[in-house]
C-alpha positions, 0 to 999 in steps of 0.5 A: 455499479455496486449493489449489496443486494447480491452476495459479497462474492458476486460483488467481488467477482463483478468488481474484478471483471470491471477492473475495480480495485478494493480498498486493501488493494489500493492501500497495498498499491500505495505502500508499494509505490511509496516503497519504490520511491523511498528505496531510492532515498530513505530506506533500504528494506521493508519487512511487514509494517517496518522499514529499515533506514541505511543506519539500520534503524527500524521504523514503523512503515506508517511513521516513515510514510508520514515523515517522507511523503512521495515526492518530497 
C-alpha cells in the first residue's frame, strides 16, 4: 500500500518492486498501444506529440486519439 510518510524515492522503489505502473507509464503505454493500432489504419509515423497521416498531414497526437479511438 502506498504511503507518503516515506520519501517519494522509497514510494517509487516500492511501486517498482510491486510491479505498479506510474501515471506517466500508464499514459505512455496507452499512447504506444494506440499507435500500434493506428499504424495499421490511419497513421504512418509519430514524432513527439505529432502523428502523420498517409497524406502527409501532421496532426496533434491527442486530436488523432480523439478522432480514432482504438477499436473503431
